[in-house]
ROVEX-596248 format. One line per 3 residues: number of its first residue (from 1); their letters; for each residue x, y, z of N, C-alpha, C. Coordinates in Angstrom, 1 decimal. Last residue first. Layout:
NUM) a) X:Y:Z:X:Y:Z:X:Y:Z ~ ... $
***
This chain:
68) khs) -1.5:-2.5:-18.7:-0.5:-3.5:-19.2:0.8:-2.8:-19.6 ~ -3.9:-2.1:-16.3:-2.8:-1.4:-17.1:-1.8:-2.4:-17.5 ~ -7.4:-2.6:-16.2:-6.0:-3.1:-15.9:-5.0:-2.3:-16.8 $
65) tgl) -10.6:-2.2:-14.7:-9.6:-1.9:-15.7:-8.2:-2.5:-15.3 ~ -12.5:-2.3:-12.8:-12.7:-3.2:-14.0:-11.7:-2.8:-15.1 ~ -12.3:-1.1:-10.4:-12.6:-0.3:-11.6:-12.9:-1.1:-12.9 $
62) lvk) -11.9:-3.1:-8.5:-12.7:-2.0:-8.2:-13.2:-1.2:-9.4 ~ -10.3:-5.1:-9.9:-11.4:-5.4:-9.1:-12.4:-4.3:-8.9 ~ -8.3:-3.6:-11.2:-9.1:-4.6:-11.9:-10.4:-4.9:-11.1 $
59) nlf) -7.2:-2.1:-9.2:-7.8:-1.4:-10.4:-8.7:-2.4:-11.1 ~ -6.2:-4.1:-7.5:-7.3:-3.2:-7.0:-8.0:-2.5:-8.2 ~ -4.2:-5.1:-9.2:-5.3:-6.0:-8.7:-6.5:-5.1:-8.3 $
56) ptl) -2.5:-2.9:-9.5:-3.2:-3.5:-10.7:-4.4:-4.4:-10.3 ~ -1.7:-2.6:-6.6:-2.5:-1.6:-7.4:-3.2:-2.2:-8.6 ~ -0.1:-4.8:-5.7:-1.5:-4.7:-5.3:-2.3:-3.7:-6.2 $
53) lcm) 2.5:-4.4:-6.7:1.7:-5.6:-7.1:0.2:-5.5:-6.8 ~ 3.1:-2.0:-5.6:3.3:-2.2:-7.1:2.5:-3.4:-7.6 ~ 2.9:-2.6:-2.9:1.9:-1.8:-3.5:1.9:-1.8:-5.1 $
50) lpt) 5.2:-4.1:-2.5:4.0:-4.8:-2.5:2.8:-3.9:-3.1 ~ 7.2:-2.0:-2.7:7.1:-3.1:-3.8:5.8:-3.9:-3.7 ~ 6.2:-0.5:-0.4:6.3:0.1:-1.7:6.3:-1.0:-2.8 $
47) sig) 6.4:-2.0:2.0:5.1:-1.7:1.4:5.1:-1.2:0.0 ~ 9.1:-2.2:2.7:8.3:-3.5:2.4:7.0:-3.1:1.7 ~ 9.9:0.4:2.9:10.7:-0.5:2.1:9.9:-1.8:1.8 $
44) tli) 8.1:1.4:4.7:8.0:1.8:3.4:8.8:0.9:2.4 ~ 9.0:-0.1:7.0:7.6:-0.2:6.5:7.5:0.3:5.1 ~ 11.7:0.9:7.3:11.4:-0.5:7.1:10.0:-0.7:6.5 $
41) ftq) 11.2:3.7:7.7:12.1:3.2:6.6:11.8:1.7:6.3 ~ 9.7:3.6:10.0:9.1:4.1:8.8:9.9:3.6:7.6 ~ 11.6:2.7:11.8:10.4:1.9:11.6:9.8:2.3:10.2 $
38) iyi) 13.5:4.7:11.6:13.9:3.4:11.2:12.6:2.5:10.9 ~ 12.0:6.8:12.7:12.5:7.0:11.3:13.0:5.6:10.8 ~ 11.5:5.9:15.3:10.4:6.0:14.4:10.9:6.1:12.9 $
35) pls) 13.8:3.5:16.6:13.4:4.9:16.4:12.4:4.9:15.3 ~ 12.6:0.3:17.8:13.5:1.1:17.0:13.0:2.5:16.9 ~ 10.7:-1.2:19.1:11.6:-0.5:19.9:12.6:0.4:19.2 $
32) giv) 9.2:-2.4:17.0:8.6:-1.4:17.9:9.6:-0.6:18.8 ~ 10.0:-4.4:15.4:10.5:-3.1:15.1:10.0:-2.0:16.1 ~ 8.7:-6.7:16.5:10.1:-6.7:16.0:10.7:-5.3:15.9 $
29) dsl) 6.2:-6.0:17.2:7.0:-6.6:18.3:8.5:-6.6:17.8 ~ 5.2:-5.0:14.8:5.3:-4.1:15.9:6.2:-4.7:17.0 ~ 4.7:-6.5:12.5:6.1:-6.1:12.8:6.2:-5.3:14.1 $
26) lyi) 1.9:-7.0:12.4:2.8:-8.1:12.4:4.2:-7.7:12.8 ~ 0.9:-4.3:12.5:0.4:-5.3:13.5:1.5:-6.5:13.5 ~ 2.1:-3.2:10.3:2.3:-2.6:11.6:1.9:-3.6:12.7 $
23) lpt) 1.0:-4.8:8.3:2.4:-4.7:8.5:2.8:-4.2:9.9 ~ -1.8:-4.3:8.4:-1.3:-5.6:8.9:0.2:-5.6:9.1 ~ -1.6:-1.5:7.6:-2.3:-1.9:8.8:-1.8:-3.3:9.3 $
20) ill) -0.3:-1.3:5.1:0.3:-0.8:6.3:-0.3:-1.3:7.6 ~ -2.1:-2.5:3.2:-0.8:-3.0:3.4:-0.2:-2.5:4.8 ~ -4.5:-1.1:3.3:-4.6:-2.5:3.4:-3.2:-3.1:3.6 $
17) yig) -3.5:1.6:2.9:-4.2:1.2:4.2:-4.2:-0.3:4.4 ~ -2.6:1.4:0.3:-1.7:1.7:1.4:-2.3:1.3:2.7 ~ -5.1:0.9:-1.0:-4.0:-0.1:-1.1:-3.0:0.1:0.0 $
14) lwg) -6.5:3.2:-0.4:-7.0:1.9:0.0:-5.9:0.9:0.1 ~ -4.9:5.1:-1.8:-5.1:5.2:-0.3:-5.6:3.9:0.3 ~ -5.3:4.2:-4.4:-4.0:4.3:-3.8:-4.0:4.3:-2.3 $
11) ila) -8.0:4.6:-4.7:-7.5:3.2:-4.8:-6.1:3.2:-4.2 ~ -8.2:7.3:-4.4:-8.8:6.5:-3.5:-8.3:5.1:-3.5 ~ -6.7:8.1:-6.7:-6.2:8.5:-5.3:-6.9:7.6:-4.3 $
8) rky) -8.3:7.1:-8.7:-7.0:6.6:-8.6:-6.4:6.9:-7.2 ~ -10.5:8.7:-8.3:-10.7:7.3:-8.1:-9.3:6.6:-8.0 ~ -9.6:11.3:-8.7:-10.0:11.0:-7.4:-10.1:9.5:-7.2 $
5) yat) -9.0:11.1:-11.5:-7.9:11.3:-10.6:-8.4:10.9:-9.2 ~ -10.7:8.7:-13.5:-10.7:10.0:-12.8:-9.6:10.0:-11.7 ~ -9.1:7.0:-16.2:-9.7:7.0:-14.9:-9.6:8.3:-14.2 $
2) km) -9.8:7.4:-19.6:-8.9:7.7:-18.5:-9.7:7.7:-17.2 ~ -10.4:5.1:-22.1:-11.0:6.0:-21.2:-10.0:6.2:-20.0 $
***
């Protein structure tokens, strides 16, 4: 069974929110003085690989499915 597009979009949004919020909080003192494009580069560089790990977990927990 294929998961509805809106459910995948919501899980993606939730995962990004759960990653970006603590990253901004934890790194704000370190990268806060850098230009915004450098801050964004660092945050996306950290959050993208973590999202690859978090998405299957969220799928399993919220949808009861996993992709192998």
